[in-house]
mmCIF file of the N, C-alpha and C atoms, coordinates in Angstrom:
data_MODEL
# 
_entry.id   MODEL 
# 
loop_
_atom_site.group_PDB 
_atom_site.id 
_atom_site.type_symbol 
_atom_site.label_atom_id 
_atom_site.label_alt_id 
_atom_site.label_comp_id 
_atom_site.label_asym_id 
_atom_site.label_entity_id 
_atom_site.label_seq_id 
_atom_site.pdbx_PDB_ins_code 
_atom_site.Cartn_x 
_atom_site.Cartn_y 
_atom_site.Cartn_z 
_atom_site.occupancy 
_atom_site.B_iso_or_equiv 
_atom_site.pdbx_formal_charge 
_atom_site.auth_seq_id 
_atom_site.auth_comp_id 
_atom_site.auth_asym_id 
_atom_site.auth_atom_id 
_atom_site.pdbx_PDB_model_num 
ATOM 1   N N  . MET A 1 1  ? -7.857  10.395 8.040   1.00 0.00 ? 1  MET A N  1 
ATOM 2   C CA . MET A 1 1  ? -7.902  9.048  8.561   1.00 0.00 ? 1  MET A CA 1 
ATOM 3   C C  . MET A 1 1  ? -6.533  8.439  8.330   1.00 0.00 ? 1  MET A C  1 
ATOM 4   N N  . ARG A 1 2  ? -6.084  7.719  9.298   1.00 0.00 ? 2  ARG A N  1 
ATOM 5   C CA . ARG A 1 2  ? -4.749  7.150  9.182   1.00 0.00 ? 2  ARG A CA 1 
ATOM 6   C C  . ARG A 1 2  ? -4.768  5.722  9.683   1.00 0.00 ? 2  ARG A C  1 
ATOM 7   N N  . SER A 1 3  ? -4.186  4.844  8.900   1.00 0.00 ? 3  SER A N  1 
ATOM 8   C CA . SER A 1 3  ? -4.019  3.446  9.299   1.00 0.00 ? 3  SER A CA 1 
ATOM 9   C C  . SER A 1 3  ? -2.560  3.084  9.084   1.00 0.00 ? 3  SER A C  1 
ATOM 10  N N  . VAL A 1 4  ? -2.070  2.184  9.895   1.00 0.00 ? 4  VAL A N  1 
ATOM 11  C CA . VAL A 1 4  ? -0.675  1.760  9.784   1.00 0.00 ? 4  VAL A CA 1 
ATOM 12  C C  . VAL A 1 4  ? -0.636  0.280  9.429   1.00 0.00 ? 4  VAL A C  1 
ATOM 13  N N  . ILE A 1 5  ? 0.083   -0.043 8.366   1.00 0.00 ? 5  ILE A N  1 
ATOM 14  C CA . ILE A 1 5  ? 0.289   -1.416 7.933   1.00 0.00 ? 5  ILE A CA 1 
ATOM 15  C C  . ILE A 1 5  ? 1.619   -1.863 8.513   1.00 0.00 ? 5  ILE A C  1 
ATOM 16  N N  . LYS A 1 6  ? 1.571   -2.913 9.335   1.00 0.00 ? 6  LYS A N  1 
ATOM 17  C CA . LYS A 1 6  ? 2.790   -3.348 10.017  1.00 0.00 ? 6  LYS A CA 1 
ATOM 18  C C  . LYS A 1 6  ? 3.413   -4.598 9.414   1.00 0.00 ? 6  LYS A C  1 
ATOM 19  N N  . GLN A 1 7  ? 2.653   -5.323 8.573   1.00 0.00 ? 7  GLN A N  1 
ATOM 20  C CA . GLN A 1 7  ? 3.214   -6.510 7.936   1.00 0.00 ? 7  GLN A CA 1 
ATOM 21  C C  . GLN A 1 7  ? 2.555   -6.733 6.583   1.00 0.00 ? 7  GLN A C  1 
ATOM 22  N N  . ALA A 1 8  ? 3.163   -7.580 5.774   1.00 0.00 ? 8  ALA A N  1 
ATOM 23  C CA . ALA A 1 8  ? 2.688   -7.815 4.416   1.00 0.00 ? 8  ALA A CA 1 
ATOM 24  C C  . ALA A 1 8  ? 1.592   -8.878 4.395   1.00 0.00 ? 8  ALA A C  1 
ATOM 25  N N  . SER A 1 9  ? 0.487   -8.600 5.048   1.00 0.00 ? 9  SER A N  1 
ATOM 26  C CA . SER A 1 9  ? -0.660  -9.506 5.071   1.00 0.00 ? 9  SER A CA 1 
ATOM 27  C C  . SER A 1 9  ? -1.706  -8.983 4.091   1.00 0.00 ? 9  SER A C  1 
ATOM 28  N N  . GLU A 1 10 ? -1.916  -9.692 2.988   1.00 0.00 ? 10 GLU A N  1 
ATOM 29  C CA . GLU A 1 10 ? -2.857  -9.215 1.974   1.00 0.00 ? 10 GLU A CA 1 
ATOM 30  C C  . GLU A 1 10 ? -4.265  -9.059 2.551   1.00 0.00 ? 10 GLU A C  1 
ATOM 31  N N  . ALA A 1 11 ? -4.691  -9.996 3.391   1.00 0.00 ? 11 ALA A N  1 
ATOM 32  C CA . ALA A 1 11 ? -6.035  -9.902 3.994   1.00 0.00 ? 11 ALA A CA 1 
ATOM 33  C C  . ALA A 1 11 ? -6.123  -8.669 4.896   1.00 0.00 ? 11 ALA A C  1 
ATOM 34  N N  . GLY A 1 12 ? -5.093  -8.425 5.691   1.00 0.00 ? 12 GLY A N  1 
ATOM 35  C CA . GLY A 1 12 ? -5.083  -7.274 6.580   1.00 0.00 ? 12 GLY A CA 1 
ATOM 36  C C  . GLY A 1 12 ? -5.062  -5.958 5.815   1.00 0.00 ? 12 GLY A C  1 
ATOM 37  N N  . ILE A 1 13 ? -4.285  -5.902 4.758   1.00 0.00 ? 13 ILE A N  1 
ATOM 38  C CA . ILE A 1 13 ? -4.207  -4.692 3.940   1.00 0.00 ? 13 ILE A CA 1 
ATOM 39  C C  . ILE A 1 13 ? -5.549  -4.434 3.257   1.00 0.00 ? 13 ILE A C  1 
ATOM 40  N N  . LYS A 1 14 ? -6.170  -5.489 2.775   1.00 0.00 ? 14 LYS A N  1 
ATOM 41  C CA . LYS A 1 14 ? -7.480  -5.352 2.135   1.00 0.00 ? 14 LYS A CA 1 
ATOM 42  C C  . LYS A 1 14 ? -8.507  -4.808 3.137   1.00 0.00 ? 14 LYS A C  1 
ATOM 43  N N  . ASP A 1 15 ? -8.458  -5.303 4.372   1.00 0.00 ? 15 ASP A N  1 
ATOM 44  C CA . ASP A 1 15 ? -9.360  -4.802 5.419   1.00 0.00 ? 15 ASP A CA 1 
ATOM 45  C C  . ASP A 1 15 ? -9.127  -3.319 5.691   1.00 0.00 ? 15 ASP A C  1 
ATOM 46  N N  . ILE A 1 16 ? -7.865  -2.906 5.726   1.00 0.00 ? 16 ILE A N  1 
ATOM 47  C CA . ILE A 1 16 ? -7.533  -1.504 5.971   1.00 0.00 ? 16 ILE A CA 1 
ATOM 48  C C  . ILE A 1 16 ? -8.057  -0.627 4.838   1.00 0.00 ? 16 ILE A C  1 
ATOM 49  N N  . VAL A 1 17 ? -7.856  -1.058 3.606   1.00 0.00 ? 17 VAL A N  1 
ATOM 50  C CA . VAL A 1 17 ? -8.335  -0.284 2.458   1.00 0.00 ? 17 VAL A CA 1 
ATOM 51  C C  . VAL A 1 17 ? -9.860  -0.165 2.501   1.00 0.00 ? 17 VAL A C  1 
ATOM 52  N N  . ASN A 1 18 ? -10.545 -1.267 2.764   1.00 0.00 ? 18 ASN A N  1 
ATOM 53  C CA . ASN A 1 18 ? -12.005 -1.227 2.855   1.00 0.00 ? 18 ASN A CA 1 
ATOM 54  C C  . ASN A 1 18 ? -12.467 -0.281 3.961   1.00 0.00 ? 18 ASN A C  1 
ATOM 55  N N  . GLN A 1 19 ? -11.806 -0.355 5.114   1.00 0.00 ? 19 GLN A N  1 
ATOM 56  C CA . GLN A 1 19 ? -12.153 0.523  6.231   1.00 0.00 ? 19 GLN A CA 1 
ATOM 57  C C  . GLN A 1 19 ? -11.957 1.989  5.847   1.00 0.00 ? 19 GLN A C  1 
ATOM 58  N N  . GLN A 1 20 ? -10.858 2.291  5.192   1.00 0.00 ? 20 GLN A N  1 
ATOM 59  C CA . GLN A 1 20 ? -10.582 3.667  4.794   1.00 0.00 ? 20 GLN A CA 1 
ATOM 60  C C  . GLN A 1 20 ? -11.667 4.210  3.865   1.00 0.00 ? 20 GLN A C  1 
ATOM 61  N N  . PHE A 1 21 ? -12.101 3.389  2.906   1.00 0.00 ? 21 PHE A N  1 
ATOM 62  C CA . PHE A 1 21 ? -13.111 3.861  1.964   1.00 0.00 ? 21 PHE A CA 1 
ATOM 63  C C  . PHE A 1 21 ? -14.506 3.913  2.585   1.00 0.00 ? 21 PHE A C  1 
ATOM 64  N N  . GLU A 1 22 ? -14.793 3.059  3.538   1.00 0.00 ? 22 GLU A N  1 
ATOM 65  C CA . GLU A 1 22 ? -16.076 3.155  4.254   1.00 0.00 ? 22 GLU A CA 1 
ATOM 66  C C  . GLU A 1 22 ? -16.149 4.461  5.043   1.00 0.00 ? 22 GLU A C  1 
ATOM 67  N N  . LEU A 1 23 ? -15.068 4.797  5.722   1.00 0.00 ? 23 LEU A N  1 
ATOM 68  C CA . LEU A 1 23 ? -15.030 6.056  6.469   1.00 0.00 ? 23 LEU A CA 1 
ATOM 69  C C  . LEU A 1 23 ? -15.039 7.257  5.530   1.00 0.00 ? 23 LEU A C  1 
ATOM 70  N N  . ALA A 1 24 ? -14.368 7.134  4.405   1.00 0.00 ? 24 ALA A N  1 
ATOM 71  C CA . ALA A 1 24 ? -14.361 8.221  3.429   1.00 0.00 ? 24 ALA A CA 1 
ATOM 72  C C  . ALA A 1 24 ? -15.775 8.482  2.914   1.00 0.00 ? 24 ALA A C  1 
ATOM 73  N N  . ALA A 1 25 ? -16.546 7.435  2.702   1.00 0.00 ? 25 ALA A N  1 
ATOM 74  C CA . ALA A 1 25 ? -17.927 7.600  2.233   1.00 0.00 ? 25 ALA A CA 1 
ATOM 75  C C  . ALA A 1 25 ? -18.762 8.356  3.265   1.00 0.00 ? 25 ALA A C  1 
ATOM 76  N N  . GLN A 1 26 ? -18.552 8.070  4.545   1.00 0.00 ? 26 GLN A N  1 
ATOM 77  C CA . GLN A 1 26 ? -19.279 8.785  5.602   1.00 0.00 ? 26 GLN A CA 1 
ATOM 78  C C  . GLN A 1 26 ? -18.890 10.265 5.628   1.00 0.00 ? 26 GLN A C  1 
ATOM 79  N N  . ILE A 1 27 ? -17.619 10.538 5.430   1.00 0.00 ? 27 ILE A N  1 
ATOM 80  C CA . ILE A 1 27 ? -17.139 11.919 5.436   1.00 0.00 ? 27 ILE A CA 1 
ATOM 81  C C  . ILE A 1 27 ? -17.702 12.678 4.236   1.00 0.00 ? 27 ILE A C  1 
ATOM 82  N N  . ILE A 1 28 ? -17.726 12.030 3.080   1.00 0.00 ? 28 ILE A N  1 
ATOM 83  C CA . ILE A 1 28 ? -18.291 12.655 1.883   1.00 0.00 ? 28 ILE A CA 1 
ATOM 84  C C  . ILE A 1 28 ? -19.779 12.917 2.070   1.00 0.00 ? 28 ILE A C  1 
ATOM 85  N N  . ALA A 1 29 ? -20.487 11.988 2.720   1.00 0.00 ? 29 ALA A N  1 
ATOM 86  C CA . ALA A 1 29 ? -21.925 12.165 2.978   1.00 0.00 ? 29 ALA A CA 1 
ATOM 87  C C  . ALA A 1 29 ? -22.180 13.402 3.841   1.00 0.00 ? 29 ALA A C  1 
ATOM 88  N N  . ALA A 1 30 ? -21.200 13.769 4.655   1.00 0.00 ? 30 ALA A N  1 
ATOM 89  C CA . ALA A 1 30 ? -21.317 14.980 5.487   1.00 0.00 ? 30 ALA A CA 1 
ATOM 90  C C  . ALA A 1 30 ? -20.823 16.217 4.739   1.00 0.00 ? 30 ALA A C  1 
ATOM 91  N N  . GLU A 1 31 ? -20.599 16.053 3.425   1.00 0.00 ? 31 GLU A N  1 
ATOM 92  C CA . GLU A 1 31 ? -20.144 17.130 2.547   1.00 0.00 ? 31 GLU A CA 1 
ATOM 93  C C  . GLU A 1 31 ? -18.767 17.674 2.934   1.00 0.00 ? 31 GLU A C  1 
ATOM 94  N N  . LEU A 1 32 ? -17.906 16.780 3.364   1.00 0.00 ? 32 LEU A N  1 
ATOM 95  C CA . LEU A 1 32 ? -16.518 17.118 3.672   1.00 0.00 ? 32 LEU A CA 1 
ATOM 96  C C  . LEU A 1 32 ? -15.609 16.338 2.729   1.00 0.00 ? 32 LEU A C  1 
ATOM 97  N N  . LEU A 1 33 ? -14.357 16.694 2.703   1.00 0.00 ? 33 LEU A N  1 
ATOM 98  C CA . LEU A 1 33 ? -13.389 16.028 1.840   1.00 0.00 ? 33 LEU A CA 1 
ATOM 99  C C  . LEU A 1 33 ? -12.510 15.092 2.674   1.00 0.00 ? 33 LEU A C  1 
ATOM 100 N N  . PRO A 1 34 ? -12.560 13.788 2.400   1.00 0.00 ? 34 PRO A N  1 
ATOM 101 C CA . PRO A 1 34 ? -11.740 12.861 3.183   1.00 0.00 ? 34 PRO A CA 1 
ATOM 102 C C  . PRO A 1 34 ? -10.289 12.865 2.706   1.00 0.00 ? 34 PRO A C  1 
ATOM 103 N N  . ILE A 1 35 ? -9.407  12.588 3.625   1.00 0.00 ? 35 ILE A N  1 
ATOM 104 C CA . ILE A 1 35 ? -8.003  12.362 3.304   1.00 0.00 ? 35 ILE A CA 1 
ATOM 105 C C  . ILE A 1 35 ? -7.728  10.920 3.683   1.00 0.00 ? 35 ILE A C  1 
ATOM 106 N N  . VAL A 1 36 ? -7.499  10.115 2.677   1.00 0.00 ? 36 VAL A N  1 
ATOM 107 C CA . VAL A 1 36 ? -7.295  8.682  2.882   1.00 0.00 ? 36 VAL A CA 1 
ATOM 108 C C  . VAL A 1 36 ? -5.786  8.454  2.904   1.00 0.00 ? 36 VAL A C  1 
ATOM 109 N N  . GLU A 1 37 ? -5.270  8.012  4.055   1.00 0.00 ? 37 GLU A N  1 
ATOM 110 C CA . GLU A 1 37 ? -3.819  7.990  4.217   1.00 0.00 ? 37 GLU A CA 1 
ATOM 111 C C  . GLU A 1 37 ? -3.336  6.775  5.014   1.00 0.00 ? 37 GLU A C  1 
ATOM 112 N N  . PRO A 1 38 ? -3.278  5.614  4.389   1.00 0.00 ? 38 PRO A N  1 
ATOM 113 C CA . PRO A 1 38 ? -2.653  4.503  5.103   1.00 0.00 ? 38 PRO A CA 1 
ATOM 114 C C  . PRO A 1 38 ? -1.133  4.612  4.936   1.00 0.00 ? 38 PRO A C  1 
ATOM 115 N N  . GLU A 1 39 ? -0.422  4.091  5.862   1.00 0.00 ? 39 GLU A N  1 
ATOM 116 C CA . GLU A 1 39 ? 1.037   4.103  5.716   1.00 0.00 ? 39 GLU A CA 1 
ATOM 117 C C  . GLU A 1 39 ? 1.593   2.749  6.116   1.00 0.00 ? 39 GLU A C  1 
ATOM 118 N N  . VAL A 1 40 ? 2.720   2.405  5.525   1.00 0.00 ? 40 VAL A N  1 
ATOM 119 C CA . VAL A 1 40 ? 3.411   1.172  5.867   1.00 0.00 ? 40 VAL A CA 1 
ATOM 120 C C  . VAL A 1 40 ? 4.449   1.533  6.920   1.00 0.00 ? 40 VAL A C  1 
ATOM 121 N N  . ASP A 1 41 ? 4.426   0.807  8.032   1.00 0.00 ? 41 ASP A N  1 
ATOM 122 C CA . ASP A 1 41 ? 5.350   1.043  9.139   1.00 0.00 ? 41 ASP A CA 1 
ATOM 123 C C  . ASP A 1 41 ? 6.798   0.992  8.653   1.00 0.00 ? 41 ASP A C  1 
ATOM 124 N N  . ILE A 1 42 ? 7.599   1.914  9.132   1.00 0.00 ? 42 ILE A N  1 
ATOM 125 C CA . ILE A 1 42 ? 9.003   1.996  8.722   1.00 0.00 ? 42 ILE A CA 1 
ATOM 126 C C  . ILE A 1 42 ? 9.791   0.735  9.098   1.00 0.00 ? 42 ILE A C  1 
ATOM 127 N N  . HIS A 1 43 ? 9.311   0.004  10.098  1.00 0.00 ? 43 HIS A N  1 
ATOM 128 C CA . HIS A 1 43 ? 10.010  -1.196 10.550  1.00 0.00 ? 43 HIS A CA 1 
ATOM 129 C C  . HIS A 1 43 ? 9.472   -2.481 9.902   1.00 0.00 ? 43 HIS A C  1 
ATOM 130 N N  . CYS A 1 44 ? 8.550   -2.361 8.972   1.00 0.00 ? 44 CYS A N  1 
ATOM 131 C CA . CYS A 1 44 ? 8.008   -3.538 8.287   1.00 0.00 ? 44 CYS A CA 1 
ATOM 132 C C  . CYS A 1 44 ? 9.136   -4.190 7.482   1.00 0.00 ? 44 CYS A C  1 
ATOM 133 N N  . PRO A 1 45 ? 9.404   -5.475 7.725   1.00 0.00 ? 45 PRO A N  1 
ATOM 134 C CA . PRO A 1 45 ? 10.532  -6.123 7.052   1.00 0.00 ? 45 PRO A CA 1 
ATOM 135 C C  . PRO A 1 45 ? 10.357  -6.263 5.534   1.00 0.00 ? 45 PRO A C  1 
ATOM 136 N N  . GLU A 1 46 ? 9.135   -6.257 5.056   1.00 0.00 ? 46 GLU A N  1 
ATOM 137 C CA . GLU A 1 46 ? 8.883   -6.404 3.619   1.00 0.00 ? 46 GLU A CA 1 
ATOM 138 C C  . GLU A 1 46 ? 8.195   -5.153 3.072   1.00 0.00 ? 46 GLU A C  1 
ATOM 139 N N  . LYS A 1 47 ? 8.682   -3.995 3.402   1.00 0.00 ? 47 LYS A N  1 
ATOM 140 C CA . LYS A 1 47 ? 8.003   -2.726 3.123   1.00 0.00 ? 47 LYS A CA 1 
ATOM 141 C C  . LYS A 1 47 ? 7.560   -2.545 1.656   1.00 0.00 ? 47 LYS A C  1 
ATOM 142 N N  . PRO A 1 48 ? 8.367   -2.861 0.663   1.00 0.00 ? 48 PRO A N  1 
ATOM 143 C CA . PRO A 1 48 ? 7.918   -2.638 -0.721  1.00 0.00 ? 48 PRO A CA 1 
ATOM 144 C C  . PRO A 1 48 ? 6.673   -3.452 -1.105  1.00 0.00 ? 48 PRO A C  1 
ATOM 145 N N  . ARG A 1 49 ? 6.563   -4.667 -0.612  1.00 0.00 ? 49 ARG A N  1 
ATOM 146 C CA . ARG A 1 49 ? 5.430   -5.523 -0.970  1.00 0.00 ? 49 ARG A CA 1 
ATOM 147 C C  . ARG A 1 49 ? 4.086   -4.971 -0.499  1.00 0.00 ? 49 ARG A C  1 
ATOM 148 N N  . PRO A 1 50 ? 3.915   -4.615 0.782   1.00 0.00 ? 50 PRO A N  1 
ATOM 149 C CA . PRO A 1 50 ? 2.625   -4.046 1.184   1.00 0.00 ? 50 PRO A CA 1 
ATOM 150 C C  . PRO A 1 50 ? 2.351   -2.683 0.548   1.00 0.00 ? 50 PRO A C  1 
ATOM 151 N N  . LYS A 1 51 ? 3.386   -1.925 0.231   1.00 0.00 ? 51 LYS A N  1 
ATOM 152 C CA . LYS A 1 51 ? 3.175   -0.638 -0.433  1.00 0.00 ? 51 LYS A CA 1 
ATOM 153 C C  . LYS A 1 51 ? 2.580   -0.854 -1.825  1.00 0.00 ? 51 LYS A C  1 
ATOM 154 N N  . ARG A 1 52 ? 3.148   -1.793 -2.571  1.00 0.00 ? 52 ARG A N  1 
ATOM 155 C CA . ARG A 1 52 ? 2.628   -2.073 -3.916  1.00 0.00 ? 52 ARG A CA 1 
ATOM 156 C C  . ARG A 1 52 ? 1.197   -2.589 -3.851  1.00 0.00 ? 52 ARG A C  1 
ATOM 157 N N  . TYR A 1 53 ? 0.947   -3.523 -2.945  1.00 0.00 ? 53 TYR A N  1 
ATOM 158 C CA . TYR A 1 53 ? -0.380  -4.126 -2.840  1.00 0.00 ? 53 TYR A CA 1 
ATOM 159 C C  . TYR A 1 53 ? -1.423  -3.094 -2.401  1.00 0.00 ? 53 TYR A C  1 
ATOM 160 N N  . SER A 1 54 ? -1.115  -2.286 -1.404  1.00 0.00 ? 54 SER A N  1 
ATOM 161 C CA . SER A 1 54 ? -2.083  -1.288 -0.947  1.00 0.00 ? 54 SER A CA 1 
ATOM 162 C C  . SER A 1 54 ? -2.332  -0.243 -2.026  1.00 0.00 ? 54 SER A C  1 
ATOM 163 N N  . ARG A 1 55 ? -1.302  0.146  -2.761  1.00 0.00 ? 55 ARG A N  1 
ATOM 164 C CA . ARG A 1 55 ? -1.476  1.112  -3.852  1.00 0.00 ? 55 ARG A CA 1 
ATOM 165 C C  . ARG A 1 55 ? -2.414  0.556  -4.917  1.00 0.00 ? 55 ARG A C  1 
ATOM 166 N N  . ARG A 1 56 ? -2.219  -0.708 -5.268  1.00 0.00 ? 56 ARG A N  1 
ATOM 167 C CA . ARG A 1 56 ? -3.074  -1.345 -6.276  1.00 0.00 ? 56 ARG A CA 1 
ATOM 168 C C  . ARG A 1 56 ? -4.531  -1.377 -5.798  1.00 0.00 ? 56 ARG A C  1 
ATOM 169 N N  . LEU A 1 57 ? -4.755  -1.753 -4.526  1.00 0.00 ? 57 LEU A N  1 
ATOM 170 C CA . LEU A 1 57 ? -6.117  -1.795 -3.983  1.00 0.00 ? 57 LEU A CA 1 
ATOM 171 C C  . LEU A 1 57 ? -6.744  -0.408 -3.925  1.00 0.00 ? 57 LEU A C  1 
ATOM 172 N N  . PHE A 1 58 ? -5.955  0.587  -3.545  1.00 0.00 ? 58 PHE A N  1 
ATOM 173 C CA . PHE A 1 58 ? -6.484  1.941  -3.470  1.00 0.00 ? 58 PHE A CA 1 
ATOM 174 C C  . PHE A 1 58 ? -6.885  2.455  -4.841  1.00 0.00 ? 58 PHE A C  1 
ATOM 175 N N  . LEU A 1 59 ? -6.075  2.214  -5.829  1.00 0.00 ? 59 LEU A N  1 
ATOM 176 C CA . LEU A 1 59 ? -6.422  2.667  -7.179  1.00 0.00 ? 59 LEU A CA 1 
ATOM 177 C C  . LEU A 1 59 ? -7.697  1.983  -7.658  1.00 0.00 ? 59 LEU A C  1 
ATOM 178 N N  . ARG A 1 60 ? -7.809  0.695  -7.420  1.00 0.00 ? 60 ARG A N  1 
ATOM 179 C CA . ARG A 1 60 ? -9.002  -0.049 -7.819  1.00 0.00 ? 60 ARG A CA 1 
ATOM 180 C C  . ARG A 1 60 ? -10.225 0.451  -7.046  1.00 0.00 ? 60 ARG A C  1 
ATOM 181 N N  . SER A 1 61 ? -10.086 0.623  -5.746  1.00 0.00 ? 61 SER A N  1 
ATOM 182 C CA . SER A 1 61 ? -11.204 1.066  -4.921  1.00 0.00 ? 61 SER A CA 1 
ATOM 183 C C  . SER A 1 61 ? -11.639 2.480  -5.273  1.00 0.00 ? 61 SER A C  1 
ATOM 184 N N  . SER A 1 62 ? -10.688 3.369  -5.487  1.00 0.00 ? 62 SER A N  1 
ATOM 185 C CA . SER A 1 62 ? -11.061 4.750  -5.800  1.00 0.00 ? 62 SER A CA 1 
ATOM 186 C C  . SER A 1 62 ? -11.783 4.819  -7.140  1.00 0.00 ? 62 SER A C  1 
ATOM 187 N N  . THR A 1 63 ? -11.378 4.026  -8.097  1.00 0.00 ? 63 THR A N  1 
ATOM 188 C CA . THR A 1 63 ? -12.065 3.985  -9.388  1.00 0.00 ? 63 THR A CA 1 
ATOM 189 C C  . THR A 1 63 ? -13.484 3.461  -9.215  1.00 0.00 ? 63 THR A C  1 
ATOM 190 N N  . ASN A 1 64 ? -13.657 2.414  -8.426  1.00 0.00 ? 64 ASN A N  1 
ATOM 191 C CA . ASN A 1 64 ? -14.990 1.852  -8.193  1.00 0.00 ? 64 ASN A CA 1 
ATOM 192 C C  . ASN A 1 64 ? -15.902 2.853  -7.501  1.00 0.00 ? 64 ASN A C  1 
ATOM 193 N N  . TYR A 1 65 ? -15.389 3.559  -6.504  1.00 0.00 ? 65 TYR A N  1 
ATOM 194 C CA . TYR A 1 65 ? -16.206 4.533  -5.785  1.00 0.00 ? 65 TYR A CA 1 
ATOM 195 C C  . TYR A 1 65 ? -16.554 5.724  -6.667  1.00 0.00 ? 65 TYR A C  1 
ATOM 196 N N  . GLN A 1 66 ? -15.625 6.168  -7.464  1.00 0.00 ? 66 GLN A N  1 
ATOM 197 C CA . GLN A 1 66 ? -15.899 7.297  -8.349  1.00 0.00 ? 66 GLN A CA 1 
ATOM 198 C C  . GLN A 1 66 ? -16.994 6.936  -9.344  1.00 0.00 ? 66 GLN A C  1 
ATOM 199 N N  . GLN A 1 67 ? -16.934 5.746  -9.887  1.00 0.00 ? 67 GLN A N  1 
ATOM 200 C CA . GLN A 1 67 ? -17.942 5.322  -10.851 1.00 0.00 ? 67 GLN A CA 1 
ATOM 201 C C  . GLN A 1 67 ? -19.295 5.105  -10.194 1.00 0.00 ? 67 GLN A C  1 
ATOM 202 N N  . ALA A 1 68 ? -19.296 4.671  -8.947  1.00 0.00 ? 68 ALA A N  1 
ATOM 203 C CA . ALA A 1 68 ? -20.550 4.352  -8.271  1.00 0.00 ? 68 ALA A CA 1 
ATOM 204 C C  . ALA A 1 68 ? -21.302 5.592  -7.823  1.00 0.00 ? 68 ALA A C  1 
ATOM 205 N N  . SER A 1 69 ? -20.665 6.460  -7.039  1.00 0.00 ? 69 SER A N  1 
ATOM 206 C CA . SER A 1 69 ? -21.467 7.537  -6.481  1.00 0.00 ? 69 SER A CA 1 
ATOM 207 C C  . SER A 1 69 ? -20.736 8.811  -6.123  1.00 0.00 ? 69 SER A C  1 
ATOM 208 N N  . TRP A 1 70 ? -19.440 8.861  -6.257  1.00 0.00 ? 70 TRP A N  1 
ATOM 209 C CA . TRP A 1 70 ? -18.731 10.053 -5.818  1.00 0.00 ? 70 TRP A CA 1 
ATOM 210 C C  . TRP A 1 70 ? -18.664 11.058 -6.947  1.00 0.00 ? 70 TRP A C  1 
ATOM 211 N N  . SER A 1 71 ? -18.845 12.283 -6.609  1.00 0.00 ? 71 SER A N  1 
ATOM 212 C CA . SER A 1 71 ? -18.650 13.351 -7.580  1.00 0.00 ? 71 SER A CA 1 
ATOM 213 C C  . SER A 1 71 ? -18.081 14.567 -6.854  1.00 0.00 ? 71 SER A C  1 
ATOM 214 N N  . CYS A 1 72 ? -17.270 15.288 -7.537  1.00 0.00 ? 72 CYS A N  1 
ATOM 215 C CA . CYS A 1 72 ? -16.667 16.492 -6.938  1.00 0.00 ? 72 CYS A CA 1 
ATOM 216 C C  . CYS A 1 72 ? -17.108 17.710 -7.718  1.00 0.00 ? 72 CYS A C  1 
# 
């Protein structure tokens, strides 16, 4: 799954992270391994900011999902 972050919008980035993990849950339910891969557009004027924010959300979300129901 691939999403592209084009600007430093915290609400938009949060939506992308949520979407990625919702799709990942569906893929796991089918007994497959998801690849969660959002990227920040190379032309984003504030590239470091959305990268830091999305990384923080992903780490938090992955921890929550692992504790809730994911097992490998």
